[in-house]
N, C-alpha and C positions, 0 to 999 in steps of 0.2 A: 600461372597464367598467361597466354599471350597476348599482346595489346594488338586491339585492333586497327588495320590501316586506316579506319576512318576516324580514328583517336584525335589530332590536331584540329578536323574539320569540326565533330562534335564538341570538343572544348571549347573553339572558337563562336559556335554557335551560343553554348552557353554562358560565356562571357559578355557577348553581346545583349545577350536576351534573359540573362539571369534573373531581373527585377520581375519580369512580365511572367516567366516559368515558375519562379516563386507563388505568386499569385493563384496559378493553376492548381500547383502541388498544394497551396493552402486549401484550398477548396475541396480537395478530395480528403485532407486530414481530420476525417469525422465519419465514424460507422454509419451513423444516419445518413449522411449524403451520400455515400457509396449503397446502402440499401436503396435509396431512392433512384439512384441511376440505374442498379441491377433490377426494380421493378420496372422502369421504363425501358428498358432492353428488351423487355417481353411486348412491347407495344404503348403506343399513347393510353394517358391516362387521366381521368378526371381530376381535379384537386380533391373533390370530397373523398373518392377512391383513395387516394394518396393518404388522406387523412385517417381513414379507416384501418389500410395496412400497415402504417407506419406508428400509431396509437400516439401522435403528436397532437400538439393543440394547433388549431389554424394559423394562430399567430407565429409559433415555431417553424412550420411546416412552411409558412410564406419567406420565412426568413431565409433557411437552407435553400429554398429554390432559389431567391434571389442572387445568393451566392453562386450556386452551381450557373444560373444564366449570363451574369456577370464574367463568368470565367467560360461562356462560350460550349459549355457543357448540354445545356437544356434549353429548350426554347419554347416558348408559349404560341401552340398553332392558333388557338383562338380562346375566347374567354374562357377560363377554366378549365383549360385542356392542356396538356404538355406533351413533348415528346423529348427522347435524348438526340442531340446533333449526332453528324456523322463523326467530329472529334470528340464527342463523350463517347461513343461507342467505341472508338479504335483505342483510346486510351482506357478504358475499363477493360477491354480485351487483354490487352498489354500488361495492366498492371496484375491481372488474373494470373497471365503466363509467366511472368516476372515471381510471382509470389509462390505458383506450383513449383518451380525450378529451385527457387530459394529453400522453401521447406524439402525438398528431394536434398538437397546439397547437405543441408544440416543433419537430415536421416543420415544419409551417407557417411557423414564424417561422425556421427554419433556410433555407427558400426564399427567404423574404423578403428574407432579409440577403444571400443569394447573390445574389438578383435587384438589390439595393442596389448590389451592389459590383460585378456585371457591368456595370450602365448608369452607372456615375460617368463624368462629363462627360470628353470625350478630354483637353482644356487641364489638366484636375487632374490625370489619369490620368498625362501627360507631367510635371507639376511632382511627381508624388510616384512615379515611375516606380523610384528608387532613393534610398534613404538611410541613412546608416551614422552610428553615435554616436560625437561626438569623445571620449567617456570610454569605451571599449569594456571588457568584462570578459574575463577568462580562464580557461577551464575549468581547475580545480587539480588535482593530482595523487591519485588516489585510487580504490579498487577500485570504492566506493559512488558511482554517477555525480550522485546528488541531494545529494550531498557536497560533491562537484567542482563541480555548477553553483551552488549555494546559496552556497558560500564565494567563489568566485569574483566572484558578483555582490556579495556583501558589501565584498569586498576594493576591487571598484570605486568603491564608495558611499564609501570611506574609511576605512573599519573595520580594524584591524591584527587580522585574526582569523587561523586556520587550521582544517583539516579536525576537530582534536580539539575546538575550542570548539563549530563547528557540529553536532558530531556530538553532543557531550554536550549542549546546551541544547536541540536537537530532540529529541532522545532517539534519534535513530536509531544513535547508537554501544551502545544498549542491545537494540538490535533482531536476534533470531537465528532465522532461517528456515530450513524446506526441505520440499519437496513430498514427500506420503507414498507416492505409488504409483511415485516414480521419480526421480533425480537431475537434476530439470529445472533449466535456469538461470534460469527465472523467479522463484524464492524469494526472491532479495535484494531483488527490488522488490515484491514482495506486502508492503506493509507499511501501516499506519495513518499515510497522508499528511495527514488532519486535525492529526492530533496533531502533527506535526512543522514545519506552518505556524503553529500555536499556538506552538513553543518559537521558531521563528526570528523571533519579537517582541518576544525577549529582547533583541534588539539595537537596537531602539529603533524600529522603524520599523512599520507597519500592513500587514500582507501579505493580497495579495488571491491565493488559491491556486483553481483550478478544474478540472476535468476537464468536456470536454462531452458526457459520459455514454455516447458512443456506441463501439464496437468498430471499427476500421477494417480490412478486409483486406488481405492481400499478394498480390496488387497491390489498389488500391483500384477498386470499381466506379464507374459515372459519378454515381452518388449518393453516394457517400463523396468522390468528387472536387469536388464541388459544396459539400459542407459543409466539406471543408477549405480550399477556396478563400475561403469567406466565412469562415472562422476566420482563416488568414491577414490578411483584410482587417480584422478587428476588432484584430488585434496589429500590424498596420500603425501605426493611429491610436493605439492605446496605448502605442505606441514613442515616437511623435512628440509625445503631450500629456505622457507622464511625462520622456522625455529619460533613462530608464535603462534598462539591459538588460532583457531577461524570460527567465525560465526557461521551456523548453519540452521536448516529449518525442517521442521518436520518428524525429528525421533519423540517418541512416546505418542504426542498429539501435535497437531497442528500450531505448534509455537517455537520459537526461536531457542536456541540453546549452545554451547559452546565445546567446539573438537577441540579435546587436548591429546590426542593419539589414537591409535587404531590396535585392532588385532584381528589380523586374518581379514575376513570379510564384516567386523563390525567397526563402528565407530565407538571411542573411548570419549563419554562427554560429561559436562555439568548442567545441570537442569533444573526446570522447576522442581523436582523430584528432592532435591537437596533442603529446599524449605518447608518440605514435609517430613525431615528428617527419614528420608528414605534412602538408598544406596542407589546411585547412578549406575544400573549396570550397562554392559555392551548393548547397541543397539545394530542389528544387521541392516545392511542396507536396502533390503527388500522389505522391511518391517516399518519403512516411513511411512508415515501419512502427510502427504506433502501436495496439497492443492494449490494449483499457482507453478509449481513447479521445485526442483532443487535448488538451493540458495547457496551462494557463501559469500562471505564478508571477509576480507583480508586487510590487515593493515601492512602496506608495502616496507616504507620505508619513510623516515623523518623528513620533513618539508621545511622549508626557509621561513623562519620565525618573521610573524606578523606583528603590528601592534595591537594591544589588547582593545584601544579604542575601536580600531576597525574590525575587530573580530566580534566586540558587542554589537556594533549599529548593525554589523551583519546578521547577526542572532536576530536582533530586534525585527528587521525586514522580513525575513525568513518565517519568524513566527507569525508577524502580520498575515503574510502569505496563507500559512497554512491554516491559520484561526477566521479567514474568512470563507473557506470551504473549498473543494475542488475547482478550479480551474475549467475553463471549455473542454480543455481537450482530456484531463481526468474525469469531469464528468460524464462524457461519453464513454468511457471506459467504465464507470463505476457507476452509471446510471441508477442501479438499484439501491444506491446507499442516499443519507443526506447528511451533509457534513458540515462544519461550521457553525453558524447560530441558528441556522435551521433543523439541525437535529433535535432543539429543546422542544420545537412545534410538533415535527415529526412524530418523537416517539411519544410526545403526551397523546397525541390523536390514536396511535396505535394501542396506547394503553386503556385508549375511551371505547372505543370501538372493536378491540381485539377480539377475539374467540380463542379458545384453549382447544387444541386438536385434542381427538380422542387417543390418538398413540402417534408413534413415528411412522407408522406404514401410512396412515391415512394422509402423513405429510408428503410422502415419497409416492403416493399413487396417482397425485395429480387431481384428486377429487375436488370440484368446483367448492369453494369456501364463501362465506358470506361477507368475510370481511378480513382483516389482517391476522396473522397467527400470534399467540402469545406462548410461548416457550419460557419458562420460568428460568432455566438454565443461560439462556441468551441475554434475558433482560438484567439478570442478577450480574452477569458477567459485563457486560456492557456498562451497566452503570456504576461498577467498582472500577473501571479501566478509565472512565469519563469523568468519575469523582477526583482518579489519581491524577488526568492529566491537569484539571483546575487545579489541584493543590501544588504539583509540580509547576505551574505557570506561575502563580501567585507568589512561591517561594524565591523563583529564579528573578523576576521581575523586584523582588525585594533587596535582594542580593545587589542587582546592578544598580538599583536606587542608593543603596550603602555605599556603593564604590564610587558613585558620581554626586556625594553630597552635596558637593560645593558648587554643582553645573546647574545652569538656568534649565534644565529637565528633570531635576531631580522630585519636584513635587509631582511632576506628570508620571513618572516610572512609580513612585509610592503610590501615589493613588491608583494607577493600574493594578500594583498587585494587591492591594486590598481589595479592590473589585473583585479580583479571580478568587482571592480567598472568600470572601461572602458568598460566590457561586458555588466554590469547593463545598463551603458548610452546610449549605442548602442541600447540593449533592448526596453530602453524609447523611441528610435525614432520608434520601430518597433509598440509599442503601440500607438502612435499617429497616425502611419498609419492606425490601426485599432482600434479604442476607442472601449471599453468594450458596448457592448450593447444585449440585449438578442430578442431585434423586428426586425433584420435586414437579419434572415436567409432567403435562397431562394432567393436572390435577387442577380442576375450575377453583377449588377449595383456597388454592395459593393466591387468586385474583379475585377476591373480594369487590363487590361495587365500590364500598368504602375506601378501599386502600388503592382501587384504581383513579378514582377521584382526586383523591389527597397527592399520589403521585405525579398525576397530572399538572395539580396547582404548583408541585414543588418546582416541575419541570420549566414550567412558564415563569415562574418567579426568580429562577436563576438566571433566565437568559437576558434582563435587564443591566444586570451586573457585568458579564462579558462584553457586554454591547459598550457599555461606560468604558471599561479596560480597553477596549480596542481604539475607542477613540482618544483615550490618555496616551498609548504607545504612540497612535498618529502624531498626536501634539508634542509628546518628547522627541519623536524624530524630525519635526519641523523645527525644533530648537537646536539639535544637534549640532 
């Protein structure tokens, strides 16, 4: 790409006004605020109309409008009436144009890569038609498939770790989540994955973790198949170059698995099937179920050693951030979910007020319903995953406490671990009320009133223990 003749002029402007420019850019780092600007682009709007179209509370809308006004993108014409400024209009047009051009370039790049791998020389294709790692990784037992995958790969690299270690250092052990409008099974895998990848580097490896950024339908259309085939081509080369297993997403079901090789157009994997004493059969690239896009997790090379004390403190800080729930930017992206302590109250409310849909078609039809949806599979799976994370957090904190028994923050860590274990025990009772099953959806008899009331009580009784645990972690960090 040729450099612009205006490059030095632009660079100089950025250096001089970087702080002001960052404020303006920050004001746009919200899907909600972009939607408000888009609404005002069609004409002036009254405050109440913006409340109704945005679905925000009055307080939340007022906060977003203040941010946009401060950035000079929106102005108040008169009491309760707002319009977009010329700067706001130009900026929105510019962003829209840049985004369209960026998507077009990405699509062209994906098509180019697809053509590249479809035109591979026949002899090279024959030579690369099958490859299997000598040092294969095995998917480890856990409800949280990211931990099953990452732990399996780390063990194949010679590390003596288990899901407690990986859950604790990545922060996944502190992740609690549920959908807001139903007991959807997607909740446990709606998470802050970049932060988990950051935590994986605690084990002494540089990690490369990427989503390709596009959703893949079930089944894939032709465009999706071309992209998925190109993705497999890239992973083939990565597998051979690194000679290490790769973390992937979407074979069999929307869960994580491990790529140990390939055979033609199929992945050779280790997945949850081995936990059910089933053979892991090859999975063709076009048979993936990958909402959110295809994924790769690669352990690139070993990194410079850090002190255990530094790594452990970072793990506690990371865990605390995750346990508090999604931050503002994540909350915008995942506004259909309730994370952290809020999970307990939201899920309890869904249990008490929810209704059981008649069938899958009644959900997909978009027909109006009188309350949140109770889907047995999602409720039992989310419960099992949340119970597991609570138990992992408790065990991880106990291990840290044992390692720092002579330190002034030992008692706080030990107490935090005990509180998480108490919450895990309560959630274990919840999973006994609703044992995992994929065969009980659309059956109202699985949600009798007494079980719903009991389940809500258990959820609300677990929350104070997690709150106490987080207070203990905060105190331990202050003493660290």
